[in-house]
C-alpha positions, 0 to 999 in steps of 0.5 A: 108365726101362725099355722093354722093347722099345726098338724101332718106337717112335723119332722119329729115328733115330743111331749117335751122339745127341750132347745140346747143341750146342757146343763140345763135342757140336760138337767131338764130333759133327764127330769121329764123322761123319768117322770113318763115324758117324751123328749126331743134336746135340738141342739146346735152343736155338739151338746154340753154347753157352758156347763162342759168348760166350766170347774164342776161346781155345784152351789148346795148347802142345808145339809149336804151328806158330803158337808157332814162327813166334812165336819160342818154343819148346816141347816137351810136357813143359814144358807137361806139368810147367805144367799139372801143377801147376795140374791137381791131381786132375782129371785123371791123369798119363796123361790130362793128357799126352795131351791135352798131346801131342795139343793140336797136332793139335786146333788142326791138326784145328780149322783143317782144319774153317775156323778162323782161327789167327794168331801174333803174339804180345802184348807185353803180360800181359793178360787178353784180346789186342787185335785186333791179338794171335793169341797169348799168356800166358794163364795163369801160367806167367809166374810165378816159383814156375811158371818153376822147374818149366816152362820158360815159354811162351804157349800162349793160342790166340786165334781170330783176328778182331774183338773176342771171337772165341768166335764165329768159332770155333763158326761155322767148326765149324759150318759143316764139320758143314753139310757131312757128311750123316751129322750131323742138327742139332735145335735146339729140342729138351730132352733130359729123360729118357735112356733104358734097356735092361733090363741099365742100358745107354743106348740113348736119349733122349726130351724135348721139342721144338719141330715144324718146322713149328709157326708158334712155331718162329722167334719161339722161336729169335729169343727166344732168340737176343735173350737169348744176346747180351743176357745178359753184359752185360743180366743182367735184359733176357737172363733176361726173353727168356728166360722167353718163349722158356721159355712159347714153348716150352711151348704149343707142344713135342711129345714127342720121342725118339731112338734111339743105335744106339751110345751117348749122348754129354752136351756140355749145359755146367755149371750155374752158371744154377741157383741152387739147385746153386750154392746146394747145392755152393758158395753163396759164388758165389750171388751171383756173375754166372752165366757162360754161356747159360741152358741152363748150368743141371745139366741133362745132369748131371742126366742123368747122374747119373739112370742112375747117373752118380757126379758130382765137384768139384761145388764147384769153382768160378771167378769172374773179377775181373780187374783186368788190362789194363792190365799196370801194375796186377800192380805193385800189392799183393792184400790182404783186409780183415785188410790181408794179402797173399791170392796173387802179382798175376801170376795168372792172374784165375780163380786169383786168384779161387780166393785172394780167396775162400780167402783174403779171404772173398771180399773184396780191395783191389790198392793201388798208389802214384801212380807205378802209377796213371800208367803204368796210366792210360797204356797203358790205352786201348791195351792194352784190348779195347772191353769191357775199357775198358767195367769198366776206365775206370770202375774206375780212373778214377771208382770208384778210392779215393785218399787221401794216406796209406795209414792213411787209404786205409785207413779209407776201404776198410775195411782194418784199417791195422796189416796193410797198412802192415805189408805194403806196408812188408815188400812195398817191402822185398824189391823194393827189396833185389832179392830174389825175391818170395816168391810169385814174382811176375815181377821186371819186376813187382815194383816199390815203391808207396812214392809217395803218393798211394795208390790202391785197386781194390775187387777185391771177388767181389761188387759193385763200385761202377760208377756206382752199380749194383754189377758183380759177378764172374762165374763158372763152375762146373767140376765134374760126372760122373766119366767114364774118363779113356781112352773118355768112359764116364760111370762109376758111384760103384764105378768100373764104367762106364755102357754106352752113356752118354759125357759132355763139356766141362761137363759132366765131370770134366775138364782144370778141375774143379780151377780154372780155370787159364788163358784157352782150358783150357775149350774146349780140353777140350771139344775134347779130350773131345769127340773123346774120347768120339766117338773110342771111340763111334764104335768100339762095334759097334750095340746088340743 
């Protein structure tokens, strides 16, 4: 939409308008305000986004105070060398190095905002540590292939608190934002258009908003909050609450326009809840369980595209089929239906999900013997958090398949027996010889699986038997708008930037757009990219 007269028709004005109040949007708002800019944050629901329902992990290194207190020396170069293998073409070398160099400062910035961290190191491999620990190896750093390229260090910084600590992280930033009079947050506002001047620069937004005095405003807020709380564990109920909230919004929202004197930052999340977009870009993930909030519908990406923004890595998604902890299960052998080993079992669960799709067609089974099974049962109670127990107890104790021989086990799970036998024999021979695992599994986990009875866990992405119900793997999207890596400005297909428009978090191509390689990588990217966009936009002169 082209505005011939860009003044006199606005409901609100600010130096910077931010679309979305999750991790990226909140980071951008706080950074911009600290640099003296006035900020208006427009949030579709009640705030928090996927960050507020996450585990609250931030991937950082290069010698953070918490690493040093735990007795680990980490350098920017080691962090960079590890990430260079993981990030692929999603981020250039110079930008990746800036991310590594700045990660310590990002943690300091968060700590100053009241986010609590700690240095207690988790002593076992896990996808998420229990309440006793705040620092852990959250990626594949100790796998032999990665270890040969970079000295490993624990870089998963879990926000201190009980259970999933994403809410603790977001509440701390939100409290700090409230201290700044130059930040205004308007919730229950859905941005539908970007407004441009005659030169194509973005100067504002247009959408719908529930008025502050509407009697339906608290009701809408209540249903969106309930939807966010239950959606991860009871999706049908979450969908019901969201549908009711949508009806309330339609009958109570009114047109709303806001002017951005310096720039608009898109920070509205990914698109895993937009099934049409998932089908278009990578239908292999359609049957996975969407992870995030109903705001992750691609609307922010679509806004950027509507004014000529280019996208990339849109087919890149990540499915999570975590079977660790218990740590003992790393000793098992992950195979496809042909009985072939898929990848190293000590890789991060998101990375394993990539291989389950590419080498297993979405199907995979973890094979292990009675020694590993008994060890895993013993570890189940001490190494798993409550939400992990809710998954692993049924998987390990009720739904695992058991047989007296590999042949019978192969028949039960529908895996080709000759392929499985060959794989297990080769695995055991190499383990007994003491030779390194060709796929890089750490020596302590490379243990022969040769003591019957044998067991199998269904690690397929599209649902396992859970008390007669399916339990699909959770999935997120990784691609987004292409941005200038120095500034965060959205780029067109010809490489030019769109004046006044920025993108951050999962609205933009960034750190984890090729693969979700470690817990904490997405939130770390939200902070990095949100602050980057805010720094540049704050430095600009006002639109003429």
